[in-house]
Structure formats: C-alpha cells, structure tokens
N, C-alpha and C positions, 0 to 999 in steps of 0.2 A: 832023582830024589836026594841022592847023596850030595850032589852039588848044591841043591837048594838048602839042605841042612847046614852045610859048611858055610854057605853065604849068610844064613840067618845067625849062625854062631858068631861069625866075624862081625856082623852088624851089631849084635848084642854086646860084644866086647868093646866095639868102638863106642857104643852108647855109654857103657859103664865108665870107660876111660874119660869120656867127655864129662859125665856127671861128676866123677871124682875131681877132675880139674876145676869144674865150676864150684864145687864145695870148697875146695882149697882156696880158690880165688876169693870167694865170699868171706871165708874166715879171715883171710889176710886183709881184706878191704873193709870188713865190718868195723864201724867206728863208734857205734853206740850200743854197748851191752845194755839189756833191759833190766836185769835183775841186780845188777850191782849199782850202788849209789852212795851219796854222802848226805849228811844232815844239814838242814838249814833252819834257822830260828825264825819262827813266824811271829804273829801277833800274840801278845800276852804270854810269851815264852813258849808257845807251841812249837814243837820240832816238826818240820816238814821233811818228807823223804821224796826226792825226785827219782822216778823209776828210769831205768835204762833198758833199751830194747835188747833182748837176749837172742833174737833170731840171727841165724848165721848163713842165710842164703840170699840170693838175688834173683836167679832164674834157674829152672830145671830144663832138661832136654830129654826127649823121648824119640826114638827112631820110628819112622813110619813103616807101615806094612809088615809089622812083626807078626809072625804066625806061629810062635812057639806054644808049647802046651801050658805054660804058667804065665800069669800076668807079669807085665814088665814093671820092674821097680823103677819108679821115676825119681824118688829121692826120699829124704827123711827129715821130719821136722823135730826140732829139739829146743827146749827152753832151758836157760841156765838155772831156773828155779826148780827144774825137774830133778828130784833126788832119787828117782827110780823106785819110790815106794808105791806107785800106782795111783796117787791121789790127783794127778793131773790128767785131764782129758783133752785130747786134740780134736778140734772140729774143722772141717773143710767145707767151704761154700764157693759158689761162683759158677763159671761156665763148665758144664760137664761134670760137676761135683755129684757124686753118688751114682752117676750113670756110666761115665767113662773113667773118672778118677775116683778111687776109694782110698780111705786113710785108716790105718790102725790107730784107734784112739788112745791106745796105751803107749805104743812105741813111736808113733808119728810117721811110720813108713807109708809112702804114697805109691799106689800101683795103678797101672792102666789096664783096664779090663777088656778093652776092645781094640781092634786093629785101627790105627789112625792113618789118614791119607792127607799128606801135606797139600796136595792140589785141591782138596776140599776145604781144609782149614789149616792154616800155618801155625797158629798159636792159640792158647787158652789162658784167660786171666782168672786166677783163683784167689780166695781169701782164706787165711789160716788164723786160728785163735786157740789159745790155751785157757781152759776154765777148770774150776774146781769140780772134781768128779761128784762130790756129794751135794754141793750147793749150786753148781753151775755158775758160780760167780767168776767173772772173767779175771784171769790172773795176768793176762797180757792184753794190751790193746790189739784189735785186728790188724793184720799185716797182709798186704796184697803182693802176689808174686805171679810170674808168667811161666807157663810150660810151653816150650817151643817144640814143634814137630820137626825132627831132623830129616832132610830130604835124602832119598836114594834115587838112583836112575831107574825109574819104573815107567816112564812115558816115552814112547818113540816119537820122533819128529813127524809132523803132519803138514802136508801142503794145503794151501788155501783151496785149490781146485784139484779134482781128480784127473781132469783132462784139460790141457791147454791147447789153443789154436793160435798159430802165428803165420805171418807171411813175410817173405823176403824176395826181392827181385832176383830173377835169374841172372847169372853171370856177375854176381856181386863179388867184391874183393874179399880176401881172407880176413877174418876178424870183424866182419860186419855184424853188428848187434842184431839179434833176431827177437829175443824176448827174455825177460827176467822172471824166474820162478822163485817163490818164497815159501819156506817151511817154518813152522814154529814148534817149540818143545815146551811142554807144560811143567817140566822140572824147574828147580830153583836155579836161576842163572848166576846167583851170587855164591853158590856153594859148589865147588868142584867144577867138573866139566860136563855135568849131566845135560846142560842145555847149550853147549857149544857145538854148533853144527858145521859140517863140511859137506859140499855138494860135489857129486861126481856123475859122469855119464855112463850108463850101462849099455844103451843101444843108441845107434846113430853115428858111430864112427865109420869111416873117417871124415864124414861130411860136416859134422858139427862138434863143438866143444863147449864146456861150461866152466865158468870161473868158480873155484872151490869156495870162496868166501861170500860172493855176492849172488850166485845162482844165475848169472847172465849167460845166455846161450849165444854163441857166435858161430859164424861160418868157418869151416876149417879147410875147404877145398876151393880153388878158383874155378871160374867158368862153368859152374853148374848150369846145365841146359834144361829148361822147362820142357822143350820138345822131346828130350830123352827120358826124363823122369820128373814128374810134377810134384809128387807128394812124398814126404819122408815122415817116419815115425821114430821119435826119440824118447828114451826112458831116462829120467834123471832121478838120482838117489840123494837123500839128505841123511847124514849119520851124525849122532851126537858123540860125546866123549872125545870130541876133536878128531873124530874119524878113526880112533884107535880101536884095537880089538876089544870086544866086549861091549862096544857101544850099540845102541839101538838105532834103527834106520826106518825110513819111509820113502816111497817112490811115487812118481807121477808120470803121466804120459803127455808128450807134447807132439801135436801134429803140425808139421811145418810145410806150407805150400809155397812153391816158387811162382811168383807172379811174372806175367809176360812182359817182355820188352821187344821192341822192333829190331830184332837181330837177324831176321831172315827176309830176303827179297822175294817178290812173287816170281813164279816160274810157270810157263806154259808146259803142259804135259806132252805137247806135240808141236811140230814146227809148222805144219800147214793144216788149215781148216778148209773143207770143201762145203760150199753152200749152193743152193739153187733157188730161183724165184721166177714166178710167171711174169711175162710182160704185161699181163692184165692187172697186176697188183697196183694198188693205189698208194700214193705217198703216205708214209707212216706204217706201212705193213712190215712185219718182221721177216727178215731173210734167214736169220740164224743167230746162234750164241757161241761165244768163246768164254773160257774161264782159265785164269791163271791161279795156281794154288799157292797160298801163303800159309805156312804152318803157324804163324802168329795168330793171336785171337784179339777180339775187341777192335779198338781203333787202330791197333798196330797191324791188323790184318786187312784193313780197308784198302781196296784197289780201285783205281780209276782208269778207264780205258779211253784211248784216243786213236783216231786214224791220222797217221803221220805221213803217209805216202800212198801212191797207187793211182791207177788210171780211173778208178771209181770213186775218187774222193769227192767229186761233185755230184755223184748220183746216190751215194749212200752216206749214212751217218751212224755213229755208235753212241749208245747211252749205257750207263751203269745201273744195274739192278742191285741195290745195296742189300737186299734181303738174301739173294742167292750169290752175291759177289760175282755176277756174270756180266759180260759185255754183250749188249743186244744190238745187233746190226739191223738197221732199218732202212727202208727205201726213202729217198729224199725227193726224187723226181721220177716222172713216168719213164718206163723203159720201152724200147722198141727192138724186138727180136731181129727184125729185118735190118736194123742199122748196126747193132753191136750185140754179140752173143755172149761174151764173157767179160768179167771185170776182175781186177786184182787190187787188194787192199793190204797195207802194212799197218797192223794194229799194235799199239804199245800199251802195256799194263804197268802202272807205277803205284807205289805206296803213297797214300795220302799224307800220313804222318811219319816223319823220319826222325829218329833219335840221333842227335849229334854225337853221342858217345860211341855209336857204332857205325859212323859214317864210313869208316874204313872197310866195313864188311860189304859195302855196296859194289856196283850201283843197285839201288832198290827198284829196279824195273826190268822188264823183259819185253821182247817183240815177237810177233808171229805173223805169218802170211795167210791171208784169207782170199780164197778164189771163189768167185760167184759166177755161176752160169745162168743165163737167161733162157727160160723155157718158152717155146712158141705157144701162143694162145689164139683161139679164134676170136679176133677182135671185131667190134662193130665198125661200120664204115666211118670214114673221117671226111668232113667237109674241108674243102681247100681254104675256106675263109671262116673265121669264127662268126661272122654275121655278114648280111648282104643289105645294100641299099639300092633301090631302083626308083626310076621316075616314069610316070605315064601321064599323057595329056588328059586334061579334063574333057569330058564329052566325046572321048575317042570311041570308035565303033567297037562293038563286042568282038572279041577274038584278037584284039591287038596284042602284040607281044610286049611283056613287061621286062623280062630278064631271064637269066638262067642261073641255077645253082648247080654245083658240081661236087660230088663225093666219090671216094674210091675205097676199095677194100685194102687195108694195109697188110693183110696176110699175103703170103707168097702165092696162094691159089688165085687171088684176085677175082673173087666172085662178082657176078653182075649185080647192079644196084637198081632198086625200084624206088621211086619218089612218090610222096603223097603230102597233102596239106592237112594240118591239124584243124579240123572243122570247128573246134572250140574257139579258135582264133579267127575264124571267118564264117560267122554264123549266117550272114546274108549271102554267102557264096558269090562274092564279087570276082573271085579268081579261081583258076584251075591250073593244073600242072601236068606236064607230060610225064608219065611214069618211067619212060625209058631214058630221056635225056635231061629231065629237070627244068624244062622251059616253062616259065610262068606266063599266063595270059589272062587278060581281063575279059570276063564273059558278060559283064553288065556295064552300062554307061556310068561313069564316075562323076560325082559332083563335088568339086573341091570345097564349095561353101557348106556342104553337108558333112563330109569327112575329108580332112586335108591329108591325113596320114593313115595308112592301113598297116597294122603290125600283125603279121601272120607268122606261123611256125611251119617249117617243112621237115618232114621225116625222110631219112634215107635208110633202107633196110636191104640186107642181102636176100636174094631171091630164095636161096636154099636154107636160110636160117632167119626167119622173120623176127625171132627174139632179139637178134643183134641189130639194133637200129641206132641212128644218130639223129639229133635234132638241132636245127639251126634257126635263129631268128632272121626274118626278112622284113625290112621296112620299105614300104612303097609310098612314095610321095606323089600326090596328084598335082601336077603343074596347072597354073591358072590360065583360064581363057576368059576374055572379056565378054561374059554372058549375062552380066547384071548391070542395069542402068542405075545411075545415082538417083537418090530421092531425098526428100526432107528427112532430117533426123527425128522429127516429130511433126504432128499435125499443128502447124502454126496458125494462130489467129491473133489479130491485133485490133486496135481501135484508133479512130481519128476523131478529134473534136470538131464540132460544127464550125467553131471559130478558132482557127489555129493561132497560137501566139508565139510559135518558134518554128524554125526550119530544121529541127533535129529529125533524124531518121525515125520512121514509125517503128521499125523492127529490123533486127539483123538475123538473117537466116543462115543455117549451115546445112550441109548435105552429107550423106554417107553412101558407101558403095561396098557391097559384100565381096567384091573381087579383091585380088591382091593389090598391094600398093602400086605395082607396075601398071595395072589396068584401072586404077582408081584416081586419086588426086593427081594433078590439080584439077578442081572442078571449075567449070565456066558457067556463070549465071547470066541469063538474058531473057528478054520478053519475046513472045512469039512475033513473027514479022507482021502479022495483021494488026497488032496493037502496039507496035513499037513506038508510035506517036500517041500513046494514051494521054488524054488531057488531064486525067486525074492523078495518076501515079507514075513514077519512073523507078528504075532499078539501077543500083550502082554495085558493080562487081569489085569487091575489096581485094581480090587477087590473093587471098589467104584461105581459100576454100569457104568463104562466106560472102554474103551480099547484103546490102542495105536497101530497104524500101523507103522511098521519099515521096511525100505528097506534093504535087505540083500546084494545087489550088490552095487558097488561103481560107476558104470557107466551104462548108458542105451543108446540105439540108436533109434532115431525116424525113421530112414530108415528101420530098422528091425521091429519095433513095436512101434506105437505112443500112444496106449491106452491099459491099462490093466484093467480087471474086476476081482476084488478079492471078492469071496463069503465069508461071515462071518456068522456063526451060533450063535444065541442068545437064551439062555434058561432062563426061569424064575424059581422061587422057589415054584411054586404051587404043589399041590398034586392031581393028578400026574402033573409033570412039562410039560410045552409046550415050543416048540422051533420053530424058523423060520430062514430061510436063507435070508440074505440081501446082496446086491451087492454094493461094493464100487468101484467107477470109479476113476482110476489113469491115468493121462495124462503125457506123457513124453514131456518136454519142454526144449528149449535151454535157458540157463541162462548166462547172461553177467552182472555181478554185480547185481544191483537191477532190471535190465531189463530182463523180461522173455518173450519168444516168443514160443507160442505153435501152430502156424499156420503150416500146413503141406507143404505149398508152399515154405517155406524157404529152404527145403532140396531137393525138386524136380528139381530145377534149378542148374545144375552142373556148368555151366559157362554162360557167356554172360552178361545179364543186371542185374543191382541191383534191389532191391525192389522199390526204388524211381523211377527208370526209367520205370518199369512196371506200376506203378500207373499213371505216366504222360501219357503213351501211352493209357492206358484204359480211362483216362479222355478225351483225344482228340477224341477217337472213340465215346464216349458217346455224346460229343458236336456235332460231325458230324451227328450222328443219330438224334439228336434233331432238327437240322437244316432241314434235309430231311423231317422229320415228319411235321414240321411247314409249309414247302413249299407245301407239298401235301395237307395239311389241308386248306391252303389259296386258293389253286387252286380249290379245290372242292367247297369252299364257294363263289367263284366268281360268280356273277349273270349272267345268260344268257340273251341276248337281248329279249325284249318283242316281237319283230317282226323279223321273219327270213328273211334276205335280200338275194335275189337272183337276177340274172341278168334280168330275165324276169319278175320280180315283178314290176307291173306298179303302185302300190300304192304310191310309192315315186315320180313317174313322173307325177302324176295328178296335174297340175298347172293351168289348164284352166277351167273356170266355164262357162257353157252356160246357166245356169239358176240361178236366184237370190235366195238367202236363204230366209227362212220364217221369219215371225215376231212373236209377242207374242202369236198369236192365231194359229200358225202353228202346228196343231195336226194331220194333214193328210200327212205331208211330208214323214215321215218314222217312223216305229215302232222300237225303239231301242232294244226291247226284242228279235228281230230276230238276233241281233248281239251276243247274249249270246251263250255260248257253250252248245249245247244240252246234251253233256256228263255230264256236271255239274248238269243238271236237273235230270238226272237219277241216281245221286249219285256218278258218277265217275268224279273226277277232276284231270287232268294230273298234275304231279309234275314238277316244274321247277328247283328243286335242283339236278335232276339226268338226265342223257342223255336218251332220249327215245330209246326203243329197236328197233324201225323201223322208217324210215323216210317216211313221206307221199309224194307220187308222184302225182302231179296234173294230172287229167284225160285229155287226149287230146280231142280237139274238143269243150271244154267248154269255153276256153278263146276267147273272141271276138277279132276281128281284131283291130290293133292299131288305125286305122282311123275311127273306128265305132263311130257313133254319138248316138247310143242307150245306154243311160246312165243307164236306168232301167235294161237292160239285163246285163250290166257290174256289177252293184251292186249286183244283184241276184247271179251272178256267183261267185263273191268274197265271198259273205255270205255263199254260199254252201261249198266253199273250206275251209273257216274258221271253219265251223261247223264240217267238217270231218277231220280236221287237228288236231291230238292229241298233236302236239307240240305247238299249238297256246295257248296263255294265256287265262285264264278264263274271260278276259275283252278285249274289242277291242276299240282302240282309234280312229278308222276311223269313222268320223261322216260326212256323205255326204248327202246333202239335194237335192233331185231330184224334189222337188215341193215347190214352194215358199209359197203357202197359200194365204189367203185373209184376208182383214180387218186389216192390220198392222197399228197401230196408228202412228208410226214413219214415215210411208211411205217407199218407196223404196230407198235404198242407192246405187243402181246399176246405172251405166251410159250407159249400153249396149243399152237401148232403148231410149236414150235421143234424138237421131236424128229423131226418128219417132213420137215423142210426141210434142204437142204444148208447147211452153215455152215462157215466156215473157222476158227471158234474152237476152241481146244483146251482141254477142261475136265479133263484128266487130273490137273491139279494139285489138284483137289478131293479126291483120294484121300489126299493128304498132309496134309489139314487136320484129320484126326481123325474120331472117331465122329459128331460133330455134323453133319458135312457128308457122311456116308456115303450118305444118301438122294439128295442132289443128284449125288453122284459116280456112283451107280448109274444115275440118269436120263440124265445128259448124257455120262457117260464110257463108256457101254456101246456107243456107236456103233462105235468101232474094234474093240471086243471081238467084236461080232457079225460085223463084216466079216471079222475074222481067223478066226472059227470057220467061216464059210462058205468 
C-alpha cells in the first residue's frame, strides 16, 4: 500500500507539472485576448467595440487511474473581465460534463470526479462559457477545449494465442526459423516505454531461442533427433518498458514438434529366419514373414522387400505388406519333398524414399537369410502323363485292349494304386479298366459313324487312402472301317420331255458315304451289268464324285410308259470297296415351251372335253355334294318338340279349372317329383337328338272318359303314361294343381264360389250397364232378389 500511495503521489505531481507547463504555454501563445479591445467608428457615428478572447488555455491533461481521496484538479478557467466580485458564472458543457468533469462556477476550477482509463477513452472535448450570474447573459462567446487522459503503464502485454503449435524438421540447422509469436500492449505507444515490448525465452533452452524484438523462435542446437525426442514445450515472455525493471509482462506456451526425415536405414532384428512349408501347398500359399525395423515414420519408413539370391529364387517369391511393413514369402511353384527338402533365400529390405540430404547416413537397406524346409505330405497319386490318347478299331470284338494309363504314389512309402473310370464320362459303359494295372478295354462294339471320339476320365487312388486320388483325361479315337456303302445324297427324281429338243444331261447326281475319307471318295458310278446297254438312258461318270444321266432316245410316249426307274450302282474307294444300288425316278412329261405337264389324265382323254371343262364339272359336283351334306346336317340338328301331339292327347284341351290353385303354403297340392322320368333316376335318359327305335302306344282302358270329373285319376293316368313313355322329355311342363291348400295370405283369386259366399259388394249397378252385362247382373245381382222373394 505504501508503494501504491507513493506511485499515486508521483503521478499526481507529474500531472500538476504538466498542467502548469500547459497553462504557461497557453498564456505565452495566446494571441487574442477577449476583453481588451479598441474603438471603431460605425455608421452614423456609432462606436463599435470588437471583443477579444480572454481565455488563456488550449488543452488540459489529467492522469489516468488516479485513486486519491479528492477529485483531481484538471485546470482553471479565468476570463479577463472577471474582477473577482462574483458576478461572472462559469458554465461547462460537452463530453462528460457534470458527470466526470465538474466546474466551480465562481472560481472556474475544473475537477475530475471519477477515475479515468485511457484505454477506454483517450480524450474528452468540452465547451466553456462565462455568463452574467444575474441575467445569464453570455459575457464571452463559447470556447472549446480538450482534456487529454495521460497514460500510465497499467496494461501488461498479451499474446494473440495462449498456446502455439509449430513443426520443424528434425536435424535442422541452427537458426532455422520455427514460428513467430506476437504480443500487443494496450498502453499508449507514443508516450514513454509503456508499450515497448521485448521477447525472451523462459523455458526451452538450450534447444530453441527467440529474437527479442520480433518474437521469432529459432533452433539453437544442431542434429536434434526425432527418434530421441519428438516434442518440446517452450515458454516465451513479452515485457514492456523495454524489458527494464518495473515493466509488465505476459507469457505464452509454444509446443514444437520435430517432423520426421529419412535419416535411419531399415534393420533386420535377426540375421536368419527359419520357415517351413508342406509339399502339398499350392502356389500362392504363404511360407512365412520377415520384417525390417525402421524408426522413421510415414513414407520415410516404407520398406520394400526383394529376393536377391538363393537356391529357392525360382520356387519362392516375396511381396510387401505395406500395412504391417512385413515381407511375405510365398510359394511360386509346386514343391516335392522327395526331390528337395530345403531351400535358402537372401532377402533384401530397402527404403522406398531416400532423402539426398542424408545419403551419407546410408546405405538405406539391409539383408537377411531365410531358410525354408519342405515338410513331407501324403500326396495323391500322380499320372505319368497329363493326358492320354488311344486308338481302337471300329467294330472290334468286345474285350479288345485300348491302352494303359499309369500313375504312381510320389511319397516315399509308394502305396499301391487302384484305377477306375468316371462313369459320368462313360454313361453307355463302352469301356472298362483293370483296377490293378490301368489297362483300358472296350466291352462293346464301337461305331465310328455314331461316336468318333470317346472322352473319358480315369481316377487313380491309393488303396489305403481313398481320399487321395488323381484324375486324368483319356481320349479314345475310333478308327474307321469301310462298313458303309455310298448312296445318293438325296432321293433324286427328274423328268424327260416326250419330244426332246437338246442333248443336255437330264440330271447330275452325287453320293455320300458315312465312312471316313479314306474309305469314301472317290465314288464310281455305273449301271448294273444287266442293263448296261439300256436303250433309253445311259450314265456318264464325271470322275468328281458325281455322274450325269443322259437320255439316248429323242422321243418318249407317256401312253406307252410314263415313269422309268433307272438303277445306278455306286462304289467307294475303301478296302475292300463297298457298293450300293440306288434308283433314279424319271417321269415322262409333255413339254410346251416352258410349260411342263406330267399328269397322266392329259393323254387318257382322246376326245371330248378339255381340261378346263373337266375342272368346272368337278367343281359343280363338289358344290352339290356340299349342299346335300349341309341339308342333311341341318335336318338332323332340328329340335324335336318337347311334347308329342296326338289327336287324342287331352293335355292341350284342358282349359277348364274346377278347383282353385294353391297359395304360398300349398305344399300338399302335388309332388312335382312324380313328374320326373323314372328312367333318368335309374341312369337312363332318352336322347332327343335321335329318333326312338319304337313308339310307345298308350294302354287302352287307362284313359278316363272325356267328361270325367275325377281330376285326380286323370292326373295319375297322365303321369303313368309320361313315366313309361321313352320319347317324353326328361322334364314335364304340365303343372296341374288338384288341391288349393290352406292359409294363403293373398286369399283366393277365383270367382267360382263368389255366389255362395257372403260379400259386402253391391252389384246392382250392373243392371244399368245395358244388355251386354245382363248375364253378370243376373248372376251377381240376384242375391238381394232371392232374399226379398224369400
């Protein structure tokens, strides 16, 4: 506290001294007093007075951050016209007037009532005026002045960031720039050294240094190794007052990371690697891995592996796994334990990317020896040849030998082998094989023209381990035997005109042979010996597997012979040769220019109608036949009547009903099932599309008399006749009700009993309707008359 009071006292003194100097300067430099003046003569002899400014200040100063008990005296206003009698009143207005700055209206003293901070506001603009205390009349024009806040060192330096991060390559030279840090001071840089900063390093020596004026951090030691230490923490200080004692300071932390360079070669941790692999392994299978360690990271630590020497360079290969940085040794060819049991490889590991700056640290590679031992495995049998091709004669006797396949066990124990044929490749079982020695034989006669090549597969398996088997393809060729005679390539047929006009061949024929070319062409064409002197046709062999047929005669007659069959003998070139006789059909036709007619009807009609007339007659006959057939068909399809009408059939004449029909509840009137045909129930239904073989004759004595009133007997009789009539339809449309029934909701619709029942209706009006209704009037109007008579 004592030190703070001393500081405040010193600052106050400094402010007062500055104020006094400013007042003195203003008094010396004031050039226009306000209250002193001279007279001027104006218009009409008026004397004018020009006032002079009597203020004696330009600007005031007040020190910031003053914390004394009394307000700070900023300055005093005084006018030359102020005689000290208290009649002048001083008024202050402007920025902070009345709040921060107050004035004694009598003496003109200005005080600061609050603590000021230059960093918040550096100056205030105020206006002063002297007025008459009684009338408030301005005695001086308003005058503007400035109050400046004088700075003190009250703000420490501050860095832009609390923490900085920077990178620098390892093994950089001394003085390599790393990063620049910057601090700022809120104090006035134009006044004293309050804002003059100096940088220094507090932590991080002796590895780094900092420039005092710029804040640039640089390396201070050579050959800093990332693999030894990768990260450094540096503390930088910025101090104002030029770094002198009493200045304020601020600090920041800088994390510096050394980035990697390729300054380390790869190294194998051991000189020899031992690996093993089974002889049953397939190419591409992994035998083992090697790894060279490189302390560098990223692309600087990438390592590529190569086989540079060794007796296994043809059997193995090595690839690089860039995820694990390992060299993967893989099998390139099949191994054989019985042939070679160990292999040796010399593997080199080298950096992919080399930095020329550190080439002297090399070489950036290393080598190691890899020894690989082959493990014995129970291998399947191996055929001596990858495939076999055999030949067998066509039509050979069953059991003939085709050939032999041979396989062996490559293992040292040399297990015995059994052979078999894959029956999926020999579905028809043409062949069989000896299980012991692999001899293949044909068990059926083979036809080359049916199958020329047989492709089968043969298995070889160890007797003691059937799961170990090998498979080999066997192709069997069936050699040709001349067992097929040549024949026409097609069924040849040609024509010859009755009157030939040229000597051109009638037709050129060719032949084919199913046998191989050795037993086929060249074909020889000839006529049988018995017709070699045929007077009608001759044959010419063209010696190119074809022959031409030529007519010897110049004219033929269809009436004498319309078709000729010419036998032709064809022989092949096989040993022994085979021949066949084929027949060529030659028809004799009538030729009229380009029109050829070979129909025999043309010459059977000597006279009469032409061909066109015959065709027209035939067409008419066909049309008549069609009409007759249609008429007969329609006649048969015409439907027969459902009811056979006869003179004595009374069903059509029943027009009088002596009983009323039933209502909704009439279930006792008649059973419709009795109208069904009993033959249909037994499975026999008469057909209506054909005429019945016999006509049913009604039995005499069953028909009731025409005037019979027994309806029940009549209905029963007709039902019996319908049931026994085979010509009746399977349904009956006669629906006769012999009993009305009871309980009809609608009531009776009949008028038969209207005269015998009581009725409330009055029919007397019918007498007034004239003679036409006299009968009805007598029937229905007679009720009252009868009652009156009685």
